[in-house]
Chimera marker file (.cmm) of the C-alpha trace (Angstrom):
<marker_set name="trace">
<marker id="1" x="-143.451" y="63.826" z="116.105" r="1" g="1" b="0" radius="0.5"/>
<marker id="2" x="-144.549" y="65.043" z="119.642" r="1" g="1" b="0" radius="0.5"/>
<marker id="3" x="-144.401" y="68.873" z="120.328" r="1" g="1" b="0" radius="0.5"/>
<marker id="4" x="-142.201" y="68.672" z="123.299" r="1" g="1" b="0" radius="0.5"/>
<marker id="5" x="-138.995" y="67.011" z="121.911" r="1" g="1" b="0" radius="0.5"/>
<marker id="6" x="-135.626" y="68.658" z="122.219" r="1" g="1" b="0" radius="0.5"/>
<marker id="7" x="-134.936" y="70.063" z="119.107" r="1" g="1" b="0" radius="0.5"/>
<marker id="8" x="-130.926" y="70.238" z="119.842" r="1" g="1" b="0" radius="0.5"/>
<marker id="9" x="-130.785" y="66.622" z="120.599" r="1" g="1" b="0" radius="0.5"/>
<marker id="10" x="-132.853" y="65.627" z="117.952" r="1" g="1" b="0" radius="0.5"/>
<marker id="11" x="-132.706" y="68.051" z="114.796" r="1" g="1" b="0" radius="0.5"/>
<marker id="12" x="-135.158" y="67.783" z="112.146" r="1" g="1" b="0" radius="0.5"/>
<marker id="13" x="-133.755" y="65.921" z="108.905" r="1" g="1" b="0" radius="0.5"/>
<marker id="14" x="-133.152" y="67.914" z="105.828" r="1" g="1" b="0" radius="0.5"/>
<marker id="15" x="-136.232" y="68.144" z="103.381" r="1" g="1" b="0" radius="0.5"/>
<marker id="16" x="-134.348" y="67.615" z="100.527" r="1" g="1" b="0" radius="0.5"/>
<marker id="17" x="-131.428" y="65.735" z="99.279" r="1" g="1" b="0" radius="0.5"/>
<marker id="18" x="-128.251" y="67.884" z="99.499" r="1" g="1" b="0" radius="0.5"/>
<marker id="19" x="-126.731" y="68.817" z="96.062" r="1" g="1" b="0" radius="0.5"/>
<marker id="20" x="-122.956" y="67.634" z="96.084" r="1" g="1" b="0" radius="0.5"/>
<marker id="21" x="-120.967" y="70.713" z="95.586" r="1" g="1" b="0" radius="0.5"/>
<marker id="22" x="-117.885" y="69.808" z="93.144" r="1" g="1" b="0" radius="0.5"/>
<marker id="23" x="-114.657" y="71.572" z="94.429" r="1" g="1" b="0" radius="0.5"/>
<marker id="24" x="-112.571" y="70.445" z="91.475" r="1" g="1" b="0" radius="0.5"/>
<marker id="25" x="-112.869" y="70.129" z="87.610" r="1" g="1" b="0" radius="0.5"/>
<marker id="26" x="-109.850" y="67.517" z="87.842" r="1" g="1" b="0" radius="0.5"/>
<marker id="27" x="-111.245" y="63.731" z="87.110" r="1" g="1" b="0" radius="0.5"/>
<marker id="28" x="-111.189" y="61.415" z="89.894" r="1" g="1" b="0" radius="0.5"/>
<marker id="29" x="-107.756" y="59.660" z="90.127" r="1" g="1" b="0" radius="0.5"/>
<marker id="30" x="-109.340" y="56.551" z="91.268" r="1" g="1" b="0" radius="0.5"/>
<marker id="31" x="-111.510" y="56.333" z="88.133" r="1" g="1" b="0" radius="0.5"/>
<marker id="32" x="-108.509" y="57.055" z="85.843" r="1" g="1" b="0" radius="0.5"/>
<marker id="33" x="-106.405" y="54.130" z="87.588" r="1" g="1" b="0" radius="0.5"/>
<marker id="34" x="-109.322" y="51.727" z="87.339" r="1" g="1" b="0" radius="0.5"/>
<marker id="35" x="-109.781" y="52.412" z="83.430" r="1" g="1" b="0" radius="0.5"/>
<marker id="36" x="-105.919" y="52.253" z="82.805" r="1" g="1" b="0" radius="0.5"/>
<marker id="37" x="-105.924" y="49.026" z="84.593" r="1" g="1" b="0" radius="0.5"/>
<marker id="38" x="-108.934" y="47.651" z="82.808" r="1" g="1" b="0" radius="0.5"/>
<marker id="39" x="-107.521" y="48.657" z="79.078" r="1" g="1" b="0" radius="0.5"/>
<marker id="40" x="-103.854" y="47.744" z="79.723" r="1" g="1" b="0" radius="0.5"/>
<marker id="41" x="-104.084" y="44.404" z="81.834" r="1" g="1" b="0" radius="0.5"/>
<marker id="42" x="-107.589" y="43.120" z="82.171" r="1" g="1" b="0" radius="0.5"/>
<marker id="43" x="-108.932" y="43.495" z="78.736" r="1" g="1" b="0" radius="0.5"/>
<marker id="44" x="-105.805" y="42.087" z="76.697" r="1" g="1" b="0" radius="0.5"/>
<marker id="45" x="-105.954" y="39.021" z="79.235" r="1" g="1" b="0" radius="0.5"/>
<marker id="46" x="-109.455" y="38.359" z="79.114" r="1" g="1" b="0" radius="0.5"/>
<marker id="47" x="-109.498" y="38.372" z="75.051" r="1" g="1" b="0" radius="0.5"/>
<marker id="48" x="-106.326" y="36.071" z="75.149" r="1" g="1" b="0" radius="0.5"/>
<marker id="49" x="-108.168" y="33.753" z="77.551" r="1" g="1" b="0" radius="0.5"/>
<marker id="50" x="-111.296" y="33.877" z="75.464" r="1" g="1" b="0" radius="0.5"/>
<marker id="51" x="-109.203" y="33.530" z="72.119" r="1" g="1" b="0" radius="0.5"/>
<marker id="52" x="-107.296" y="30.092" z="73.561" r="1" g="1" b="0" radius="0.5"/>
<marker id="53" x="-110.653" y="28.778" z="75.234" r="1" g="1" b="0" radius="0.5"/>
<marker id="54" x="-112.299" y="29.249" z="71.886" r="1" g="1" b="0" radius="0.5"/>
<marker id="55" x="-109.367" y="27.009" z="70.226" r="1" g="1" b="0" radius="0.5"/>
<marker id="56" x="-109.527" y="24.464" z="72.963" r="1" g="1" b="0" radius="0.5"/>
<marker id="57" x="-113.329" y="24.101" z="73.245" r="1" g="1" b="0" radius="0.5"/>
<marker id="58" x="-113.371" y="21.275" z="70.575" r="1" g="1" b="0" radius="0.5"/>
<marker id="59" x="-110.761" y="19.352" z="72.925" r="1" g="1" b="0" radius="0.5"/>
<marker id="60" x="-112.625" y="19.219" z="76.128" r="1" g="1" b="0" radius="0.5"/>
<marker id="61" x="-110.924" y="16.559" z="78.701" r="1" g="1" b="0" radius="0.5"/>
<marker id="62" x="-112.676" y="15.475" z="81.739" r="1" g="1" b="0" radius="0.5"/>
<marker id="63" x="-109.674" y="14.752" z="84.211" r="1" g="1" b="0" radius="0.5"/>
<marker id="64" x="-112.012" y="13.580" z="86.815" r="1" g="1" b="0" radius="0.5"/>
<marker id="65" x="-112.604" y="10.356" z="84.913" r="1" g="1" b="0" radius="0.5"/>
<marker id="66" x="-109.062" y="9.198" z="84.275" r="1" g="1" b="0" radius="0.5"/>
<marker id="67" x="-108.927" y="5.681" z="83.215" r="1" g="1" b="0" radius="0.5"/>
<marker id="68" x="-105.953" y="3.206" z="83.952" r="1" g="1" b="0" radius="0.5"/>
<marker id="69" x="-105.026" y="0.443" z="81.866" r="1" g="1" b="0" radius="0.5"/>
<marker id="70" x="-105.359" y="-2.978" z="83.643" r="1" g="1" b="0" radius="0.5"/>
<marker id="71" x="-102.240" y="-4.562" z="84.678" r="1" g="1" b="0" radius="0.5"/>
<marker id="72" x="-101.329" y="-7.948" z="86.080" r="1" g="1" b="0" radius="0.5"/>
<marker id="73" x="-102.080" y="-8.757" z="89.178" r="1" g="1" b="0" radius="0.5"/>
<marker id="74" x="-99.119" y="-9.399" z="91.779" r="1" g="1" b="0" radius="0.5"/>
<marker id="75" x="-99.357" y="-12.820" z="91.379" r="1" g="1" b="0" radius="0.5"/>
<marker id="76" x="-99.140" y="-12.969" z="87.839" r="1" g="1" b="0" radius="0.5"/>
<marker id="77" x="-95.675" y="-10.926" z="87.906" r="1" g="1" b="0" radius="0.5"/>
<marker id="78" x="-92.597" y="-12.620" z="86.838" r="1" g="1" b="0" radius="0.5"/>
<marker id="79" x="-89.882" y="-12.795" z="89.895" r="1" g="1" b="0" radius="0.5"/>
<marker id="80" x="-87.879" y="-9.731" z="90.097" r="1" g="1" b="0" radius="0.5"/>
<marker id="81" x="-90.002" y="-7.403" z="87.888" r="1" g="1" b="0" radius="0.5"/>
<marker id="82" x="-90.217" y="-4.762" z="90.444" r="1" g="1" b="0" radius="0.5"/>
<marker id="83" x="-92.269" y="-2.298" z="88.004" r="1" g="1" b="0" radius="0.5"/>
<marker id="84" x="-94.967" y="-4.894" z="87.679" r="1" g="1" b="0" radius="0.5"/>
<marker id="85" x="-94.869" y="-4.982" z="91.427" r="1" g="1" b="0" radius="0.5"/>
<marker id="86" x="-95.198" y="-1.370" z="91.610" r="1" g="1" b="0" radius="0.5"/>
<marker id="87" x="-97.946" y="-1.285" z="89.181" r="1" g="1" b="0" radius="0.5"/>
<marker id="88" x="-99.801" y="-4.153" z="90.537" r="1" g="1" b="0" radius="0.5"/>
<marker id="89" x="-99.766" y="-2.468" z="93.782" r="1" g="1" b="0" radius="0.5"/>
<marker id="90" x="-100.753" y="1.049" z="92.986" r="1" g="1" b="0" radius="0.5"/>
<marker id="91" x="-103.789" y="-0.693" z="90.679" r="1" g="1" b="0" radius="0.5"/>
<marker id="92" x="-104.879" y="-2.569" z="94.009" r="1" g="1" b="0" radius="0.5"/>
<marker id="93" x="-104.660" y="0.856" z="95.956" r="1" g="1" b="0" radius="0.5"/>
<marker id="94" x="-106.795" y="2.398" z="93.475" r="1" g="1" b="0" radius="0.5"/>
<marker id="95" x="-109.288" y="-0.581" z="93.180" r="1" g="1" b="0" radius="0.5"/>
<marker id="96" x="-109.653" y="-0.520" z="97.056" r="1" g="1" b="0" radius="0.5"/>
<marker id="97" x="-110.256" y="3.198" z="97.307" r="1" g="1" b="0" radius="0.5"/>
<marker id="98" x="-113.165" y="2.970" z="94.496" r="1" g="1" b="0" radius="0.5"/>
<marker id="99" x="-114.631" y="0.058" z="96.484" r="1" g="1" b="0" radius="0.5"/>
<marker id="100" x="-114.441" y="2.203" z="99.875" r="1" g="1" b="0" radius="0.5"/>
<marker id="101" x="-116.194" y="5.042" z="98.164" r="1" g="1" b="0" radius="0.5"/>
<marker id="102" x="-118.693" y="2.625" z="96.622" r="1" g="1" b="0" radius="0.5"/>
<marker id="103" x="-119.217" y="1.172" z="100.257" r="1" g="1" b="0" radius="0.5"/>
<marker id="104" x="-119.563" y="4.924" z="101.765" r="1" g="1" b="0" radius="0.5"/>
<marker id="105" x="-122.499" y="5.659" z="99.062" r="1" g="1" b="0" radius="0.5"/>
<marker id="106" x="-124.128" y="2.540" z="99.879" r="1" g="1" b="0" radius="0.5"/>
<marker id="107" x="-123.764" y="3.147" z="103.667" r="1" g="1" b="0" radius="0.5"/>
<marker id="108" x="-125.399" y="6.603" z="103.226" r="1" g="1" b="0" radius="0.5"/>
<marker id="109" x="-128.258" y="5.637" z="101.143" r="1" g="1" b="0" radius="0.5"/>
<marker id="110" x="-129.146" y="2.836" z="103.734" r="1" g="1" b="0" radius="0.5"/>
<marker id="111" x="-129.071" y="5.634" z="106.584" r="1" g="1" b="0" radius="0.5"/>
<marker id="112" x="-130.823" y="8.216" z="104.603" r="1" g="1" b="0" radius="0.5"/>
<marker id="113" x="-133.515" y="5.134" z="104.011" r="1" g="1" b="0" radius="0.5"/>
<marker id="114" x="-133.687" y="4.260" z="107.423" r="1" g="1" b="0" radius="0.5"/>
<marker id="115" x="-134.278" y="7.907" z="108.530" r="1" g="1" b="0" radius="0.5"/>
<marker id="116" x="-136.859" y="8.429" z="105.817" r="1" g="1" b="0" radius="0.5"/>
<marker id="117" x="-138.680" y="5.449" z="106.536" r="1" g="1" b="0" radius="0.5"/>
<marker id="118" x="-138.215" y="4.626" z="110.106" r="1" g="1" b="0" radius="0.5"/>
<marker id="119" x="-138.952" y="1.331" z="111.530" r="1" g="1" b="0" radius="0.5"/>
<marker id="120" x="-140.337" y="-0.068" z="108.228" r="1" g="1" b="0" radius="0.5"/>
<marker id="121" x="-137.191" y="0.715" z="106.132" r="1" g="1" b="0" radius="0.5"/>
<marker id="122" x="-136.817" y="-3.093" z="105.702" r="1" g="1" b="0" radius="0.5"/>
<marker id="123" x="-140.024" y="-3.427" z="103.663" r="1" g="1" b="0" radius="0.5"/>
<marker id="124" x="-139.740" y="-0.046" z="101.997" r="1" g="1" b="0" radius="0.5"/>
<marker id="125" x="-136.178" y="0.165" z="101.019" r="1" g="1" b="0" radius="0.5"/>
<marker id="126" x="-134.332" y="-1.589" z="98.044" r="1" g="1" b="0" radius="0.5"/>
<marker id="127" x="-131.336" y="-3.012" z="99.753" r="1" g="1" b="0" radius="0.5"/>
<marker id="128" x="-130.032" y="-6.542" z="100.261" r="1" g="1" b="0" radius="0.5"/>
<link id1="1" id2="2" r="1" g="1" b="0" radius="0.2"/>
<link id1="2" id2="3" r="1" g="1" b="0" radius="0.2"/>
<link id1="3" id2="4" r="1" g="1" b="0" radius="0.2"/>
<link id1="4" id2="5" r="1" g="1" b="0" radius="0.2"/>
<link id1="5" id2="6" r="1" g="1" b="0" radius="0.2"/>
<link id1="6" id2="7" r="1" g="1" b="0" radius="0.2"/>
<link id1="7" id2="8" r="1" g="1" b="0" radius="0.2"/>
<link id1="8" id2="9" r="1" g="1" b="0" radius="0.2"/>
<link id1="9" id2="10" r="1" g="1" b="0" radius="0.2"/>
<link id1="10" id2="11" r="1" g="1" b="0" radius="0.2"/>
<link id1="11" id2="12" r="1" g="1" b="0" radius="0.2"/>
<link id1="12" id2="13" r="1" g="1" b="0" radius="0.2"/>
<link id1="13" id2="14" r="1" g="1" b="0" radius="0.2"/>
<link id1="14" id2="15" r="1" g="1" b="0" radius="0.2"/>
<link id1="15" id2="16" r="1" g="1" b="0" radius="0.2"/>
<link id1="16" id2="17" r="1" g="1" b="0" radius="0.2"/>
<link id1="17" id2="18" r="1" g="1" b="0" radius="0.2"/>
<link id1="18" id2="19" r="1" g="1" b="0" radius="0.2"/>
<link id1="19" id2="20" r="1" g="1" b="0" radius="0.2"/>
<link id1="20" id2="21" r="1" g="1" b="0" radius="0.2"/>
<link id1="21" id2="22" r="1" g="1" b="0" radius="0.2"/>
<link id1="22" id2="23" r="1" g="1" b="0" radius="0.2"/>
<link id1="23" id2="24" r="1" g="1" b="0" radius="0.2"/>
<link id1="24" id2="25" r="1" g="1" b="0" radius="0.2"/>
<link id1="25" id2="26" r="1" g="1" b="0" radius="0.2"/>
<link id1="26" id2="27" r="1" g="1" b="0" radius="0.2"/>
<link id1="27" id2="28" r="1" g="1" b="0" radius="0.2"/>
<link id1="28" id2="29" r="1" g="1" b="0" radius="0.2"/>
<link id1="29" id2="30" r="1" g="1" b="0" radius="0.2"/>
<link id1="30" id2="31" r="1" g="1" b="0" radius="0.2"/>
<link id1="31" id2="32" r="1" g="1" b="0" radius="0.2"/>
<link id1="32" id2="33" r="1" g="1" b="0" radius="0.2"/>
<link id1="33" id2="34" r="1" g="1" b="0" radius="0.2"/>
<link id1="34" id2="35" r="1" g="1" b="0" radius="0.2"/>
<link id1="35" id2="36" r="1" g="1" b="0" radius="0.2"/>
<link id1="36" id2="37" r="1" g="1" b="0" radius="0.2"/>
<link id1="37" id2="38" r="1" g="1" b="0" radius="0.2"/>
<link id1="38" id2="39" r="1" g="1" b="0" radius="0.2"/>
<link id1="39" id2="40" r="1" g="1" b="0" radius="0.2"/>
<link id1="40" id2="41" r="1" g="1" b="0" radius="0.2"/>
<link id1="41" id2="42" r="1" g="1" b="0" radius="0.2"/>
<link id1="42" id2="43" r="1" g="1" b="0" radius="0.2"/>
<link id1="43" id2="44" r="1" g="1" b="0" radius="0.2"/>
<link id1="44" id2="45" r="1" g="1" b="0" radius="0.2"/>
<link id1="45" id2="46" r="1" g="1" b="0" radius="0.2"/>
<link id1="46" id2="47" r="1" g="1" b="0" radius="0.2"/>
<link id1="47" id2="48" r="1" g="1" b="0" radius="0.2"/>
<link id1="48" id2="49" r="1" g="1" b="0" radius="0.2"/>
<link id1="49" id2="50" r="1" g="1" b="0" radius="0.2"/>
<link id1="50" id2="51" r="1" g="1" b="0" radius="0.2"/>
<link id1="51" id2="52" r="1" g="1" b="0" radius="0.2"/>
<link id1="52" id2="53" r="1" g="1" b="0" radius="0.2"/>
<link id1="53" id2="54" r="1" g="1" b="0" radius="0.2"/>
<link id1="54" id2="55" r="1" g="1" b="0" radius="0.2"/>
<link id1="55" id2="56" r="1" g="1" b="0" radius="0.2"/>
<link id1="56" id2="57" r="1" g="1" b="0" radius="0.2"/>
<link id1="57" id2="58" r="1" g="1" b="0" radius="0.2"/>
<link id1="58" id2="59" r="1" g="1" b="0" radius="0.2"/>
<link id1="59" id2="60" r="1" g="1" b="0" radius="0.2"/>
<link id1="60" id2="61" r="1" g="1" b="0" radius="0.2"/>
<link id1="61" id2="62" r="1" g="1" b="0" radius="0.2"/>
<link id1="62" id2="63" r="1" g="1" b="0" radius="0.2"/>
<link id1="63" id2="64" r="1" g="1" b="0" radius="0.2"/>
<link id1="64" id2="65" r="1" g="1" b="0" radius="0.2"/>
<link id1="65" id2="66" r="1" g="1" b="0" radius="0.2"/>
<link id1="66" id2="67" r="1" g="1" b="0" radius="0.2"/>
<link id1="67" id2="68" r="1" g="1" b="0" radius="0.2"/>
<link id1="68" id2="69" r="1" g="1" b="0" radius="0.2"/>
<link id1="69" id2="70" r="1" g="1" b="0" radius="0.2"/>
<link id1="70" id2="71" r="1" g="1" b="0" radius="0.2"/>
<link id1="71" id2="72" r="1" g="1" b="0" radius="0.2"/>
<link id1="72" id2="73" r="1" g="1" b="0" radius="0.2"/>
<link id1="73" id2="74" r="1" g="1" b="0" radius="0.2"/>
<link id1="74" id2="75" r="1" g="1" b="0" radius="0.2"/>
<link id1="75" id2="76" r="1" g="1" b="0" radius="0.2"/>
<link id1="76" id2="77" r="1" g="1" b="0" radius="0.2"/>
<link id1="77" id2="78" r="1" g="1" b="0" radius="0.2"/>
<link id1="78" id2="79" r="1" g="1" b="0" radius="0.2"/>
<link id1="79" id2="80" r="1" g="1" b="0" radius="0.2"/>
<link id1="80" id2="81" r="1" g="1" b="0" radius="0.2"/>
<link id1="81" id2="82" r="1" g="1" b="0" radius="0.2"/>
<link id1="82" id2="83" r="1" g="1" b="0" radius="0.2"/>
<link id1="83" id2="84" r="1" g="1" b="0" radius="0.2"/>
<link id1="84" id2="85" r="1" g="1" b="0" radius="0.2"/>
<link id1="85" id2="86" r="1" g="1" b="0" radius="0.2"/>
<link id1="86" id2="87" r="1" g="1" b="0" radius="0.2"/>
<link id1="87" id2="88" r="1" g="1" b="0" radius="0.2"/>
<link id1="88" id2="89" r="1" g="1" b="0" radius="0.2"/>
<link id1="89" id2="90" r="1" g="1" b="0" radius="0.2"/>
<link id1="90" id2="91" r="1" g="1" b="0" radius="0.2"/>
<link id1="91" id2="92" r="1" g="1" b="0" radius="0.2"/>
<link id1="92" id2="93" r="1" g="1" b="0" radius="0.2"/>
<link id1="93" id2="94" r="1" g="1" b="0" radius="0.2"/>
<link id1="94" id2="95" r="1" g="1" b="0" radius="0.2"/>
<link id1="95" id2="96" r="1" g="1" b="0" radius="0.2"/>
<link id1="96" id2="97" r="1" g="1" b="0" radius="0.2"/>
<link id1="97" id2="98" r="1" g="1" b="0" radius="0.2"/>
<link id1="98" id2="99" r="1" g="1" b="0" radius="0.2"/>
<link id1="99" id2="100" r="1" g="1" b="0" radius="0.2"/>
<link id1="100" id2="101" r="1" g="1" b="0" radius="0.2"/>
<link id1="101" id2="102" r="1" g="1" b="0" radius="0.2"/>
<link id1="102" id2="103" r="1" g="1" b="0" radius="0.2"/>
<link id1="103" id2="104" r="1" g="1" b="0" radius="0.2"/>
<link id1="104" id2="105" r="1" g="1" b="0" radius="0.2"/>
<link id1="105" id2="106" r="1" g="1" b="0" radius="0.2"/>
<link id1="106" id2="107" r="1" g="1" b="0" radius="0.2"/>
<link id1="107" id2="108" r="1" g="1" b="0" radius="0.2"/>
<link id1="108" id2="109" r="1" g="1" b="0" radius="0.2"/>
<link id1="109" id2="110" r="1" g="1" b="0" radius="0.2"/>
<link id1="110" id2="111" r="1" g="1" b="0" radius="0.2"/>
<link id1="111" id2="112" r="1" g="1" b="0" radius="0.2"/>
<link id1="112" id2="113" r="1" g="1" b="0" radius="0.2"/>
<link id1="113" id2="114" r="1" g="1" b="0" radius="0.2"/>
<link id1="114" id2="115" r="1" g="1" b="0" radius="0.2"/>
<link id1="115" id2="116" r="1" g="1" b="0" radius="0.2"/>
<link id1="116" id2="117" r="1" g="1" b="0" radius="0.2"/>
<link id1="117" id2="118" r="1" g="1" b="0" radius="0.2"/>
<link id1="118" id2="119" r="1" g="1" b="0" radius="0.2"/>
<link id1="119" id2="120" r="1" g="1" b="0" radius="0.2"/>
<link id1="120" id2="121" r="1" g="1" b="0" radius="0.2"/>
<link id1="121" id2="122" r="1" g="1" b="0" radius="0.2"/>
<link id1="122" id2="123" r="1" g="1" b="0" radius="0.2"/>
<link id1="123" id2="124" r="1" g="1" b="0" radius="0.2"/>
<link id1="124" id2="125" r="1" g="1" b="0" radius="0.2"/>
<link id1="125" id2="126" r="1" g="1" b="0" radius="0.2"/>
<link id1="126" id2="127" r="1" g="1" b="0" radius="0.2"/>
<link id1="127" id2="128" r="1" g="1" b="0" radius="0.2"/>
</marker_set>
């Protein structure tokens, strides 16, 4: 530090870290509440959850790959069979959504190929 600095405006930093002077002998109430919550709520719930997960670990279900049985198409339904009409309509909608997602993936791959390969994407990309 330069010798002509103002000592009142910029006091010198302490040489050592000050020692915290504990004012009370009582424990911290936040620490007590935290431990009380942990042992009365968190620990039992976590233990129970781990126990249930251990039991169900052999029965893993992948809900994101739900398979529906194929139903007759709308043209194959008998006249007046509204349940068949509904099931055929729902199957068509599911099939249509799947087809739309397939088209999106193919389009994204084509755009990525065009960006990556530039003008020569016809020769270098595998698309038809």
